[in-house]
N, CA, C and O of each residue as an XYZ file, in Angstrom:
336
protein
N       1.680    -53.177     59.992
C       0.792    -53.756     59.017
C       1.482    -53.736     57.660
O       1.996    -52.701     57.235
N       1.493    -54.870     56.987
C       2.087    -54.980     55.663
C       1.091    -55.616     54.710
O       0.484    -56.640     55.026
N       0.925    -55.008     53.546
C       0.070    -55.549     52.500
C       0.914    -55.698     51.248
O       1.595    -54.760     50.835
N       0.870    -56.880     50.644
C       1.615    -57.113     49.410
C       0.616    -57.472     48.318
O      -0.193    -58.387     48.469
N       0.689    -56.735     47.218
C      -0.194    -56.950     46.080
C       0.641    -57.381     44.881
O       1.794    -56.972     44.747
N       0.064    -58.205     44.009
C       0.766    -58.727     42.846
C      -0.060    -58.497     41.581
O      -1.285    -58.386     41.633
N       0.638    -58.428     40.444
C      -0.035    -58.450     39.146
C       0.960    -58.927     38.097
O       2.171    -58.798     38.273
N       0.446    -59.469     37.022
C       1.281    -59.964     35.936
C       1.122    -59.035     34.741
O       0.009    -58.764     34.291
N       2.259    -58.550     34.232
C       2.283    -57.663     33.074
C       3.304    -58.213     32.096
O       4.470    -58.387     32.448
N       2.881    -58.487     30.878
C       3.774    -59.031     29.843
C       4.530    -60.259     30.342
O       5.738    -60.374     30.138
N       3.826    -61.166     30.987
C       4.367    -62.408     31.529
C       5.420    -62.183     32.616
O       6.216    -63.079     32.897
N       5.433    -61.011     33.223
C       6.336    -60.714     34.348
C       5.486    -60.394     35.563
O       4.537    -59.613     35.490
N       5.841    -61.007     36.673
C       5.073    -60.750     37.886
C       5.676    -59.567     38.634
O       6.873    -59.536     38.919
N       4.830    -58.605     38.942
C       5.216    -57.398     39.668
C       4.609    -57.446     41.059
O       3.586    -58.098     41.270
N       5.231    -56.762     42.007
C       4.651    -56.679     43.348
C       4.629    -55.234     43.806
O       5.383    -54.396     43.311
N       3.756    -54.957     44.754
C       3.626    -53.636     45.353
C       3.379    -53.863     46.839
O       2.342    -54.408     47.219
N       4.312    -53.455     47.673
C       4.221    -53.662     49.112
C       3.929    -52.329     49.801
O       4.558    -51.312     49.507
N       2.969    -52.353     50.717
C       2.612    -51.154     51.480
C       2.740    -51.495     52.961
O       2.083    -52.412     53.453
N       3.596    -50.746     53.671
C       3.807    -50.967     55.102
C       3.379    -49.734     55.883
O       3.589    -48.602     55.446
N       2.781    -49.967     57.034
C       2.366    -48.901     57.937
C       3.124    -49.131     59.240
O       2.863    -50.103     59.948
N       4.065    -48.236     59.560
C       4.945    -48.434     60.710
C       5.043    -47.173     61.567
O       5.033    -46.064     61.031
N       5.139    -47.325     62.894
C       5.404    -46.159     63.746
C       6.902    -45.838     63.709
O       7.726    -46.732     63.515
N       7.251    -44.558     63.896
C       8.663    -44.218     64.013
C       8.974    -43.764     65.440
O       8.086    -43.754     66.293
N      10.201    -43.397     65.699
C      10.643    -43.062     67.060
C      10.028    -41.784     67.610
O      10.043    -41.585     68.825
N       9.495    -40.923     66.780
C       8.960    -39.638     67.216
C       7.444    -39.635     67.346
O       6.834    -38.570     67.437
N       6.831    -40.808     67.355
C       5.390    -40.899     67.525
C       4.590    -40.657     66.259
O       3.365    -40.552     66.308
N       5.267    -40.568     65.138
C       4.591    -40.383     63.858
C       4.383    -41.746     63.201
O       4.917    -42.753     63.667
N       3.619    -41.774     62.136
C       3.355    -43.016     61.407
C       3.911    -42.889     59.999
O       3.683    -41.892     59.313
N       4.643    -43.911     59.579
C       5.240    -43.917     58.248
C       4.479    -44.874     57.341
O       4.074    -45.958     57.760
N       4.290    -44.457     56.094
C       3.749    -45.323     55.058
C       4.891    -45.550     54.073
O       5.380    -44.611     53.445
N       5.312    -46.814     53.946
C       6.424    -47.168     53.071
C       5.880    -48.008     51.922
O       5.268    -49.054     52.136
N       6.114    -47.535     50.698
C       5.669    -48.235     49.500
C       6.907    -48.759     48.774
O       7.822    -47.992     48.475
N       6.937    -50.046     48.493
C       8.025    -50.659     47.737
C       7.417    -51.386     46.550
O       6.345    -51.982     46.658
N       8.105    -51.335     45.416
C       7.579    -51.983     44.232
C       8.706    -52.498     43.376
O       9.835    -52.012     43.447
N       8.386    -53.497     42.555
C       9.387    -54.053     41.661
C       8.950    -55.376     41.087
O       7.774    -55.738     41.145
N       9.910    -56.101     40.528
C       9.670    -57.396     39.931
C       9.864    -58.484     40.977
O      10.739    -58.374     41.835
N       9.062    -59.521     40.910
C       9.187    -60.622     41.870
C      10.487    -61.390     41.683
O      10.915    -62.089     42.601
N      11.128    -61.282     40.523
C      12.385    -61.984     40.262
C      13.588    -61.292     40.890
O      14.600    -61.942     41.152
N      13.500    -59.997     41.136
C      14.622    -59.247     41.702
C      14.622    -59.318     43.218
O      13.563    -59.346     43.845
N      15.812    -59.348     43.806
C      15.934    -59.382     45.262
C      15.618    -58.011     45.853
O      14.924    -57.908     46.864
N      16.129    -56.964     45.220
C      15.906    -55.598     45.703
C      14.684    -54.973     45.029
O      14.327    -55.309     43.899
N      14.066    -54.066     45.753
C      12.930    -53.331     45.197
C      13.408    -52.366     44.116
O      14.498    -51.803     44.218
N      12.593    -52.178     43.085
C      12.911    -51.219     42.032
C      12.808    -49.793     42.569
O      13.605    -48.925     42.211
N      11.823    -49.563     43.427
C      11.630    -48.235     43.994
C      10.996    -48.299     45.366
O      10.313    -49.263     45.712
N      11.234    -47.251     46.143
C      10.673    -47.143     47.482
C      10.243    -45.702     47.715
O      10.965    -44.766     47.374
N       9.068    -45.533     48.294
C       8.553    -44.207     48.641
C       8.198    -44.234     50.123
O       7.484    -45.130     50.572
N       8.689    -43.259     50.885
C       8.389    -43.162     52.309
C       7.685    -41.837     52.585
O       8.144    -40.775     52.163
N       6.567    -41.919     53.297
C       5.823    -40.727     53.683
C       5.585    -40.776     55.187
O       5.316    -41.843     55.739
N       5.681    -39.630     55.851
C       5.488    -39.548     57.300
C       4.211    -38.755     57.584
O       3.985    -37.689     57.011
N       3.377    -39.298     58.485
C       2.122    -38.656     58.875
C       2.120    -38.460     60.387
O       2.494    -39.366     61.132
N       1.707    -37.296     60.836
C       1.622    -37.036     62.272
C       0.376    -37.665     62.869
O       0.342    -37.966     64.062
N      -0.643    -37.864     62.051
C      -1.904    -38.430     62.495
C      -2.033    -39.856     61.941
O      -1.941    -40.058     60.731
N      -2.243    -40.841     62.817
C      -2.336    -42.236     62.389
C      -3.562    -42.475     61.501
O      -3.519    -43.316     60.604
N      -4.641    -41.748     61.743
C      -5.848    -41.890     60.928
C      -5.581    -41.484     59.475
O      -6.093    -42.117     58.552
N      -4.780    -40.428     59.269
C      -4.413    -40.008     57.916
C      -3.605    -41.085     57.211
O      -3.799    -41.344     56.023
N      -2.701    -41.708     57.949
C      -1.869    -42.767     57.377
C      -2.728    -43.957     56.961
O      -2.527    -44.513     55.882
N      -3.677    -44.351     57.796
C      -4.575    -45.453     57.454
C      -5.418    -45.103     56.229
O      -5.659    -45.955     55.374
N      -5.860    -43.865     56.147
C      -6.636    -43.409     54.993
C      -5.789    -43.489     53.721
O      -6.276    -43.925     52.678
N      -4.530    -43.073     53.803
C      -3.613    -43.132     52.661
C      -3.408    -44.572     52.203
O      -3.397    -44.842     51.002
N      -3.243    -45.505     53.153
C      -3.068    -46.916     52.813
C      -4.313    -47.445     52.109
O      -4.204    -48.156     51.110
N      -5.491    -47.106     52.618
C      -6.741    -47.549     51.990
C      -6.861    -47.025     50.563
O      -7.286    -47.752     49.665
N      -6.490    -45.768     50.355
C      -6.541    -45.173     49.014
C      -5.543    -45.861     48.088
O      -5.862    -46.135     46.931
N      -4.334    -46.145     48.585
C      -3.320    -46.822     47.776
C      -3.788    -48.214     47.355
O      -3.658    -48.589     46.190
N      -4.330    -48.975     48.301
C      -4.793    -50.331     47.994
C      -5.922    -50.288     46.966
O      -5.941    -51.090     46.032
N      -6.849    -49.367     47.132
C      -7.957    -49.246     46.180
C      -7.451    -48.880     44.782
O      -7.927    -49.432     43.790
N      -6.500    -47.963     44.697
C      -5.992    -47.553     43.388
C      -5.193    -48.672     42.726
O      -5.248    -48.829     41.507
N      -4.458    -49.445     43.506
C      -3.693    -50.556     42.943
C      -4.614    -51.678     42.475
O      -4.332    -52.328     41.468
N      -5.699    -51.910     43.186
C      -6.668    -52.934     42.755
C      -7.314    -52.533     41.428
O      -7.598    -53.394     40.594
N      -7.546    -51.248     41.229
C      -8.091    -50.776     39.955
C      -7.120    -51.020     38.796
O      -7.536    -51.195     37.651
N      -5.825    -51.030     39.111
C      -4.805    -51.275     38.087
C      -4.547    -52.761     37.861
O      -3.715    -53.124     37.030
N      -5.256    -53.629     38.599
C      -5.127    -55.062     38.358
C      -4.328    -55.820     39.395
O      -4.090    -57.014     39.213
N      -3.905    -55.186     40.470
C      -3.166    -55.881     41.525
C      -4.132    -56.701     42.370
O      -5.282    -56.305     42.560
N      -3.670    -57.846     42.879
C      -4.465    -58.691     43.758
C      -3.570    -59.209     44.878
O      -2.356    -59.011     44.833
N      -4.145    -59.866     45.878
C      -3.397    -60.197     47.095
C      -2.527    -61.435     47.010
O      -1.623    -61.587     47.832
N      -2.753    -62.324     46.062
C      -1.920    -63.532     46.010
C      -1.201    -63.621     44.674
O      -1.743    -63.220     43.643
N       0.037    -64.155     44.690
C       0.769    -64.285     43.431
C       0.118    -65.326     42.527
O      -0.589    -66.215     43.002
N       0.357    -65.215     41.240
C      -0.201    -66.150     40.279
C       0.585    -67.458     40.349
O       1.816    -67.451     40.356
N      -0.133    -68.577     40.402
C       0.514    -69.875     40.391
C       0.646    -70.366     38.957
O      -0.296    -70.269     38.171
N       1.817    -70.892     38.621
C       2.062    -71.364     37.263
C       2.107    -72.885     37.249
O       2.600    -73.501     38.195
N       1.601    -73.489     36.191
C       1.663    -74.932     36.038
C       0.814    -75.667     37.064
O      -0.303    -75.243     37.361
N       1.337    -76.773     37.613
C       0.610    -77.604     38.545
C       0.967    -77.295     39.988
O       0.738    -78.136     40.858
N       1.508    -76.142     40.273
C       1.871    -75.788     41.645
C       0.610    -75.637     42.480
O      -0.424    -75.192     41.984
N       0.701    -76.005     43.729
C      -0.432    -75.816     44.633
C       0.086    -75.351     45.971
O       1.279    -75.453     46.259
N      -0.815    -74.840     46.788
C      -0.428    -74.312     48.101
C      -0.166    -75.420     49.096
O       0.170    -75.149     50.249
């Protein structure tokens, strides 16, 4: 499961990606990546390992809720006359 959130700060678009992945030992990893939409590489990455999948899902829900409070949303901002 991957969730990507966006927000615009000082006319710069930022992203925050949250991934929920299983690893080889039966644990669940929560990987958070963040940075500017203009850069190819992420500015930062945080990896956390959970033995219980329910805990990992709870952590993802808390992260998404906290990022939404900071102004992140699910779709990037469209500029000018661009359309989907």
